[in-house]
N, C-alpha and C positions, 0 to 999 in steps of 0.2 A: 785962944782968941781967933787964931787962924782958922781953927775948925769951925767956930761960930760964923766967921765971915764967909767961909765956903758954903755953909748950910744956908745962910741968908741969900747968897747969890743964886744958889740952886732954886730956892723958892721963888725968887724974882723971875727967873727964866721960865719955870713951870707956869707961873701965873700969866706971863706974857704970851706963852704959846697957847694957853687955854683961851685967852682973850682973842687971839688971832683966829684960832679954830672956830670959835663961836661966831665970829663975823662971817667966816666963809660959809658955814652951814646955813646961815640965815639969808644969804644973798639969793639963792634960788627961790626961797619962800617969798621973798620980797618981790620977785619977778613973776610969781604965780599968775597975776592978772594977765601977763603977756600970753601965757599958755591958754588962757580963757578967751583971748581975742577972737579966734575962729568961731567959738560958740556964740560970742556976741555978734559976730558978723554972719551968723547962720543964714539970714535972709539972702546974702550974696550967694551962698552955696546952692540956694534953691532956684537961682536964676535959670540954669539949664532946664529944670523941670518946668518952670513957667514958660520957657521958650520951646517946649517939646514940639509944638506944631512946626517950628522952623526945622527941627531935626527930621520931621516927616515931610519936608518940602518935596522930596522925590516923588511923593504921591501925585504930583502933577503928571508923572509918567505912569499913572495908575494901570494902563493896559499892560505894561511890562510886568506888573505885580500880579496880574490875573493869570496865575499859572495854568489852570486847566485848559485855556484856549490857545496857549502858545507852545509850539513844538519845543522851543528852547527850555521851557519849564517842564514839559512832559517828555523827558528823554528816556526812551526805552533802552535799557542796557542788558536785557535778558537774552536768552538763546533764540535762535531762529526756530519758528514753529509754523506748521501748516495745519489749518483747521478745515473741517468739512462743514458745509452749510446746505441744509435741505430746504427747498421751497416746494410747497404743495401745488403751486400754480406756475405758469410759464414765466420765462425770463422777461417778457414784455410787461407782465403785471407786477414786477418787483424792481423797477429801476431805482427807487429811492433807497431801498435796503442795499442793493448792489453798490451804489455809489458810496454809501456809508461804510461798508466793509472795505471797499477799495481805499477810502481815506485812512482807515486804520493801517493799511499796508504802507501808505505814504508817510504817516506819522511815525511809524516804526522803522523808517529807512529801509523798507523792504524785508525786514526780518520776519514779520508776521504776514503770512499769505493765506489764501482761501481757495478751496475747490468747491465750486457751486454745482448743485444738483437740482434740476428743475422738474416741475410737473410730477412731484412725488416719486422721483427715481429711487430714493432711499426709503422714504416712508410716505404713505398717503395720508390724507387729512385725518382719517379715523385712527391712525396708529402713531401719530407724532408724539403724544405724551409718553407712552410706554417706550417707544423707540428712542426718543431723546434721553429719557431718564436712564435707559440701559446703555447708552453710549453709541448707538448706531450712527449718530452724527454729533458734532460738537455744538452746532446751532441749528435751529429750525423755527419756522413759524408754527404757532399752535393756536388753533381756534377753539375757544373754551366751550362752545355749544356742543362740541363732540364729546365732552367729558364733564357733563353736568354734575354727576355724583361726586367727583373729586373736587369740584370747585363750587360748593353751595353758596358761599358768601361772595366770591369774586364774580361768579357767573349767574347763578340762579336768582339771587337777590337783586343783582344788577338788572336782570331782565324783567323785573316788576313792571307791569304794563304802563306805558305812557309816562315814564319819568320825564323830568323837564329838560332833557337835552334838546337843543334846537339846531345843532349843526354837528357834522362829523368831527371837525377840529375841536370844538368845545368838549364833546364827549371824550375824545382821545386825551385831551389835556387833563380833564378831571380824573379819568381812570388812572392815568400815570401817577398823578399826585396822590390820589387816594390809596392805591394799592401799595405803592412804595413807602408810604408812611404808616401802614397798618400791619402790625405783626400777625394778626389773625388771618389776613388774606395772604400775606407772603408765605405763611406756613403751609398753605394749601399747595404752593409750588414746591417748596423744599421737601415736603412730604413725598413727592413723586420724583425727587432728585433733579429738579430743573430750577433755573433762576431766570425770571423775566427781566429783560433789559429795557425794551420799549413796547408800549401798548398802542394798538390802533383800535378803533371802535367799529363794530358792525352795527351801523346806525341807519335809520331812515326807513319809513314805511310808505309804500305806494300801493294804491289799489288800481289795477289796470283792468278795464272792463271791455268785453268784446262787443257790447252795444253802447250807444250813447245814452246812458242812464244818468239822471240827475241824482247826485249823492251829497248829503250834508250830514244830518245827525243819524244815529244808528237805525232809526225806523225806516230810513230810505233804502236800506239794503234788504229789507224783508222780502223773502221769496227768491233771492239770488243764491246761486251755487258758487261759493268762493273758495278757491284753493289757498290753503295756508298750512304752515307747519307749527304755528304758535299755539300751544295748548290752551292758554288763558283766553286768547282771542277766539279760538274755536268754540269753547264753552259758551262764551258770550254770544257769538253769532247764532248758535243753536237756540239760545234762550229767547232771541228776538225774532225767530222765524226764518232766519237765513239757514243755508245748508253748508256747513264747513266741510271741505273735502281735502284730504291729504294728497298733495301733488308735489312731486320732487321737481326742482327747476328744469332738468333736462326734458321733462314732459310738458312744459308750459305751452309750447307752440301747438302741439297736437291736441292737448286738452282744451285749449281755447278755440281752435278751429273746428274741432269735432263736436263741440257742445257739451263735453264732459263737465266743464265749469263755465260760468258766466264771467268770471274774472279771477285774477290771482292777486295775492297780497304778499309783498316782499319789498326789499329795497329796489329802487328803479334800476340801478346798475345790474342787479342779479336778473331782473325780469328781462332786460334788454340783451344782456350777454347770452341768455339761453333762448332768445328768439321769441319771447312772450310779448314784447312791446309792439312790434309792427302790425300784428293782426288786430290790435285793439282800436276802439273808437273814442274812448275817453279815459283820462288818467287823473286820479286824485292823489295828492300827496298830503299825508298827515303832518301837521306842524310838529308834533311830538312823535317819537318812534314808538310803535306798539310794543316793541321789545328791543332792548339794546344789549349787545353782548360784547365781549372783549376778545381781541386777537393779539397775540404778542410774538415778538422775536425773542426767543429764550435760548439760554445756554444749558448744556449739561452741567449739573451742579459740581461734579468733580472737576470738569474742565475749568469752570469758573473759579473754583476755590484754589486751583493750582496756579493761577495767574498771580503775578506780583501786583502790588497796588497801582503802580504806574500804568501797567497794561490795562487793568480794569478801568482806570480813569480815562484812558484813551478810548476804550470801547464806549463808555457812557457818554463821553463828549461827542463822538462821531455818530452814535446811534440815538442820541436824545438831545443834542445841543441845538443851538439856534439855526445852524445850516440845515440840519435834518428837518426841523419844523418848517422852515421857509420853503424848502423843496417839497415837503409833503403837502402843505396847503396848496401850493401851486398845482401839484399833481391832482389832488382831489378836486380842485376847482375846475381844472380842464376836463377831468373825467366826468364830473357831474354835468358840466355844460354840454359835453358830447351827447349824453343821453337826452337832454332837453332839446338839443339841436336835431337829434334823430326824430324825436316826437314831432317837432315843428315841421321837419321835412316831410314827414308822412301825413301831415295834416291832422294830428291828434291833439286835441285841446288838453292842456294840463292846468288843473286848478288845485288850490290848497285848502284843506279843511282846517279852519282855525276858529278862534273866538268861542262863542257859545256852542257851536257845533262840535268843536274839538273837546270842550269841557264835557259835553254829553257822552262822548266816547270814553273819556277818562273816568267819569263817574260810573258809567255802565260796566266797565271791565274791572274796576277796582275790587269788587267782592271776590272775583276769581283770583286776583293777585293775592288777596289776603288768605284765600284758601291755600294757595301755593306756600305762603309763609308758614301757615299752620302745619302743613305737611312736613316742611323742613324741621320745624320744632318737634314734631312727633317722632321724627327719626333721630333726634338728638342734637340738632343744630340749634341750640337754645339761644344763640346770639342773633337770630334772624331779624328780629324787630330792631335790635340795636344797630345792626349793620345797615338795614334799610334807612334808618335815621342818619347814619353817616353819609350814605349816598345822597339822600335828600338835602342834607345840610350843605354838602359840597356843591351841589347844583345851585341851591338858593343863595349861597354866599360867594359864588364864583365871580371873580373880578380879574381873571387872568387875561392872557394875550388875545383870546378869541371871544371875549365877553361881548 
């Protein structure tokens, strides 16, 4: 009996413990909805995302976030370096570039310095491409008209007659945007081991005549001997009964005063610098340039590739940023005005060929520009038409700072 009583008590205890254990394991399950509460309240967790603009409130200090323009953001921590810079012209003709290089020195706390060489001390204009590519200097100006074969797309197609550039600043702006965004053109530079940092344009065409001759459409220059180095224009002048004559700028004055030519065709600044403006009796400026070419400040590619990204960014900011453009336009404006003032002071009338007369020149020279493109395609530059379209579209769609 005792044994049965013990067994019964044991069973009662086991059953009691099992009942208690079941109640405990079910309690968390009963509270499961509490663990789902965050999910039910998920919209609350989205509040920060909805209020993201508040997190971006510091954008009111946006200038501080514009790293490229602020020395605090472009902090050069590299080694001290000294670079050589070659200019093919005098110090007086390169103030904008000199200022820009000096700003690089300031932005690097004096770690990056430059030694300037003027008037072709290291390389003359005809040897800058090879010299810069081989490392004779770290930086140099390079005028592409001296190296047409190496730059068929960046120079020869760009020189298609009377493209629609209407100012030096506009042309320079478009050339920079176009070349730096086009691998085909950039490759022409890297193939000769140089990297173009900033482009300038050799733009503007002026006809300076030794006699007071009325000039409008092409027929009005029939019978005149005109000095020019533009091959397309020369062919056209010959076709309309004028006599194109190759005259280098240093010979402008003697050629005009001795009757070798009746006039010269070039940029007004070039004509005046070389003494060809003063002996003239009438000057005509074409609204569109008979030939536009590119000139750049470039780096030796090995020098450029060896720089860290911060130093590259500083160079690009100081040689192509807002301050560079502001100072350049001021310089070009003052320079252009000086030549106009000189003409006025010497009593030389200056007129502009535009409208229907300009269109007649454009239409007349176009076939010779097309011949030039065909010659490029015949020698293997099969993208010549495509590149011309790129230049024309860039001009037609231009809405930049100098529009």
